[in-house]
C-alpha positions, 0 to 999 in steps of 0.5 A, a space after each residue: 543600488 542608491 543613496 544611503 544615509 548613515 546615522 552614527 551614534 558611537 559604540 565600539 565601531 567608533 571607539 579608540 583607546 583612552 589610556 585605560 580602556 576603549 570608548 566611543 569618540 570617533 565621528 561618523 566620517 571617520 567610521 565611514 572611512 574604514 569601510 568599502 562602499 558597495 558599487 553604485 551606493 552613495 553615502 551621506 553621514 549624519 553625526 547624531 552622537 558618539 557614546 558607548 551604548 550602555 550610556 544611552 538613555 530614552 532621550 537618546 533613543 527617541 532622538 534617534 527614532 525621530 532622526 530616522 523619520 526625518 531622514 526618510 521624509 526625503 523620498 530620494 533616500 533609499 535606505 538608512 544604516 545606523 552604526 550603534 554600540 552592541 550592548 543596547 543595539 537590540 533595544 534601539 533597533 526594536 524601538 525604531 522597528 515598532 514605529 517603522 512604516 516604510 518599505 525602505 530599510 533601516 539597518 543597524 550594525 556595529 562592531 565587536 572590535 574597536 575602530 583602529 583594530 587591525 583585524 576589526 570587524 567594523 568595516 565588513 559589518 558596515 559594508 554589509 549594512 550598506 549593501 542591505 540598506 541599498 538592496 532590500 525592501 519591505 523587511 522592517 528594521 534589520 540588524 546586519 552583523 557577521 554576514 547575517 541579516 536579522 529582524 530587529 524583533 527578537 534579535 539580541 546580543 548572544 555573545 559578549 566578545 565573539 564576532 558572530 554576536 547577534 541572533 534570535 534564539 527563538 527564530 531564524 535569521 532573515 538572510 545571508 550576505 555574501 558574494 556582493 548580494 543579500 540572500 533573503 531567506 524569509 520575511 518577518 511578521 510585524 504588527 502595524 507600525 505605531 505612531 511616532 511618540 512625542 518627547 515628553 518633559 518627564 520620561 516614564 520610568 520602566 524598571 526590570 526585576 529578576 526572579 531567582 531562588 530566595 527572591 522576594 518582591 522587595 525590588 519590585 515594590 521599590 520600583 513602584 514606590 520610586 515612581 515606575 510606571 512600567 516594570 518588566 519581571 524577568 521570571 524563571 522557566 516559562 514565566 514563573 515566580 512565587 506567590 509573593 510576586 503574584 501579590 506584588 504584581 496585583 498590587 502594582 497593576 491595581 495602581 496602574 503600573 504596566 507589568 510585562 512578564 518575560 523569562 531569563 531563559 534564552 529561548 522559547 515563549 512565556 507560557 501559562 503552565 504552572 500555578 503557585 506563583 507561576 505564569 498562570 497566577 502572574 497573568 491573572 494578577 495583571 502581568 502581560 506575557 511577552 512571548 519570545 521577547 526578552 528583557 531589553 526588548 520587553 522593556 522597550 515595548 512597555 516604554 512604547 505603550 507608556 509613551 502612547 497613552 495615559 489610560 492604563 487600559 489603552 496602555 495595555 492594549 498598545 503593549 499587546 499590539 507591540 508584542 504582536 499578540 494578534 500575529 503570534 501563536 505564542 500566547 497559547 500553551 503547547 497542546 501537549 500541556 493542555 489537559 484533555 
């Protein structure tokens, strides 16, 4: 056990009734007071901000990232817990994970029920996150929620209201929490950590566009014309759209825009199977497949690449590194789909 720093950022775990709905307004000490602290753990609280997580900006997330690194600069700290709203927790956790090069854990948690709820899940989640931060090592950035431990990479919010709100639809969880201990089931694969980004005066714009029946590339073109330096195309199936989207992607990438290709399907990798506007053609037009990462985390990977470099080729290299291409077999189509 040891010394854990709790970084409070708001979210439902810090929310109270405002007369017409709930909003984050509690300080970290108030949130911390709701939870039992595991034996042998000492806690310090950093009040970073208190906002509903849909309102978070890239500036908020970079501030959180830098704060994590500043806290870990103290060798006396054994781990970090970040209390965070669940709506965008998967994005912030993945951003921190991409730049995390320390055996000490950073554990994200939150709640589905507000601070003052009699049957709220926040206190148990916070206790479990503290236990995880104090007793695990070498697992990267984690999400502790509803008695389970997940790797930040690939973990998304899968339930709008249910207590068991997080999972990696394409992979297994890292461990379980119970009976006063964390049982680690597997160690996640993670690429080498990226250097900490700076805080540019003008943050790059990264937009998402979703494909659907009757969709055309109007919104993708509009994003490019609005100054987007990166775009996430949320395609159908294994990463498919239409020939019109292929032309739009080719035009965007020719202008130096970084385009990532993901899917609106819950689980499974983006894979080059179909032509006539499918992933085969989109990749040929310059889009980068995101494996099993879904839209929110794919956007974070693109954002990270844009912050790391200015040259389009170097940006693509950083994006592919962030996606973990070198460690993943997801870049290859299933053998049964490859013609003999």
